[in-house]
N, C-alpha and C positions, 0 to 999 in steps of 0.2 A: 222196845220203847216206841217203835213206829206206830202211827195211826192211833195213839191213845192220848186222851186229854182233850180239854176244851179251853181255848184262849179266848178271854174277853177283853177286847181293846177299847181304850178311849181314843177319841179322834184328835181334838185340838192339843197340841203339845205333846203328842204320842206319835201320830202319823202326819198330821197336817200342820203346817206353820201358819197359825191364825193371824199372826202379825202381819202377813203379806196381803191380807184383804181387810181385816177389821180396823187396823190403825188407819190407813188411808180413807176408808170409808167414813169413820167416825170424824176425823179430823176435817175432811172435806165437807161433810154435811153441816158441821157446826159453823165453818167459814162462810158456807152458802147462805146461812140464816143471818150473818153478821155477828156471830157469836165468837169469843175466844175458843180456840180448839183446845181440848184437854191434852195434857202431855202423854207421851207414849207409854209412860211408866203406870200412869193412872188407868189408861185403857187396858193395858195388859194385865193389870191385876184383876180384871173380870174374865180373863180367858179360863175357860173350864168351869165356871160357875153357871148355875141354871139360867136358861134364857130369860126368866122372869126377873131375876136380880139384875141381870144386864140391862134389860130394858128399863127397870125401875131406876137405876143409876142414870141412864140418858134422860129420863123424864126429870129427874131431880137437878140436872145441870143446865136446864134452860128455862126461860119464861113459860109458864103454862099454855099461854096462847099459841106458842110455837112448838110445843112439845110433840103433838101427834105427826105433824108435818115433818118435823125433823127426824122422828125415829123411823117413820115410814120410808123416808128418803135414804137413811142410813142403811137400813135392811135391804132396800132394793139395790143400792150401789154395792153393798157387801156381796150379794148374789152375783151380780155382774163382775166383780173382780175376781171372783173364784176361777173364772174361765181366762181372765186377762193376766192377773199377776200371781194367782194363788199358787202355792208350791207345797208339795209334799217334803218331809225331811229326806235328806240324802240317803239313799239305799232303802228306804221304806218299802217300796214295791218288791224289790229283790228279797227283802226279809220276809215279807208277807208270802211270797211265792214259796220260799223254802219251808217256812212254818206250815203252809198249807199241805205240803207233802209229808210233814213230820207227825202233825197231830190229827186227832179224829174230827174235831169240829172247830170253827172259830166264829166269833160274833163281834158286833160292834155295839158299844153302849155310850151314848153322848148326852150331855146336858144341853147340847144344841138343839134348836128346833128342827122339824122334819124337812122344811124346805132348805134350810141351810146344809144339814147333813146329806140330804139326798142330792143337793148339787154338787157338793164336794165329791160324792162317791161316783156320780155319773161323769164329771169332767175328768176324774182321775182314774175311771174304770176300775174302782175299789170293789164293786159289788160281786165280781167274780170270786173274791176271797172268803166271803161271809155266808155262814149259813142262817143267820138272823141279825136283824139290826133293831135296837131300842133307842129311841130319841126322846127327849123331854117333851111332854105333851101338856102338863099342867102343874100347878103348884103342889099337887099331891104327890108328884114324882120325886124321887131322890135317887141317887147312885146306888145306895143299898138295895132299895126296892127294884129298881130296874135290872141290877145284877141278879138278884134273887129269881125274878121272873125268867131271866135268860137261862140260868142254871137249871130251872125247873123244866124249862121247854127242851133244852139241848141235853142229851144223857151222857155224852162222853165225859170220863173222869180220869184224872183229878181235874179241877177247874182252877185256872189261873187268871187273875185280873191284872191287866197292864195299864198303867196310867201315870200321869205326871202330877196329880194333885192329891191332897190329903184325903178328899172324899173318895178317890178310887182305892186307896189303901184301906179306909174304913169300910168301904163297901165289900171288899173281899173279906176282912176279918169278921165283920158282922155276920157273914153268911158261912164262916167256917172254911174259907178258901185261901188259897196262896195269893201273894200281891207281889208283882214286880214293879219297881219305882223307875219311870223314864226320867232320869235325873237331867237329861238334856232338854226337858220342857220348861214349863212356866213356874212350877211349884218351888217353894222355898225349901231349903235343906231340912228344916225341923218338921215340915209336912210329911216327909218321906221316910223318916227314921225308922218307923215301925215296919217297913216292907221287909219281905222275905228275901229278896234279891234286889239289886240295883243295876241298871244299865246306863252307861255313860253315852251311848249313842244307839241308833236304831240297829245297826249290825250286832251290837253287844246283846241285844234282846235274845239272839240265838243262843249264847252261852248261858243266859239266865234261865231260859226255858228249859235247855237240856239238864242243867243243874237241878232244878225242881222236880222235873220228870224223872230223874235219876233216884230220887229219894222214895224209899218205900216205907220208911218209919218216921215216927215223930208226930207230935200232937197236931200240928197245923196240916202236915201231909195226910194223916189219917182222916181227919175231918173233911179235908178237900176231896178225898177220895169217896166220901159217902154223903156229903152235904146234899140236902134237897133231893134225896132218893137216888 
């Protein structure tokens, strides 16, 4: 089982606790403009969604004449907070280090923009774990498309996608791959029901990965081992 398989990780809600930076950045940004700050629950509902949807929501929540300044300020403060208050999930680094020695390759696939993802990776020294990184770049991007590109680029098999939202599970299954749900993240229970395994904590990802890699038969496992070449 050693050194076989490709793991494709989501970032927010799987490795990084986005609420430690995005909630304070958004709330402070609105208050600085003299506007009522959105509730934590409303902000967190956009965690894991494409950056374009998140920015469109921010624009919709304030007067048009203040929108550009508001969003630019929130994005700037969010990047600053990554090094000030940003946190990985407990044991996330240890789990990545263990899995790095267990599988052939690992990649990161995020709906966040490149500056955000790059900042998280640099501050928390995550780049040492990944063979490739794919971030959201335009409205043409989707999780299924980005996962497919990574699976085509990196050749280790089988491929397992690990994430906390429904589009992570969808991205895996649309490409004939396995999916592990990070149930400790931001996704609702119903989003994650179709996953092939579910982790209740970052450390539980080890069990889930070992479980799926131990399978050599079954429709999903077979397609996972041959998908995208």
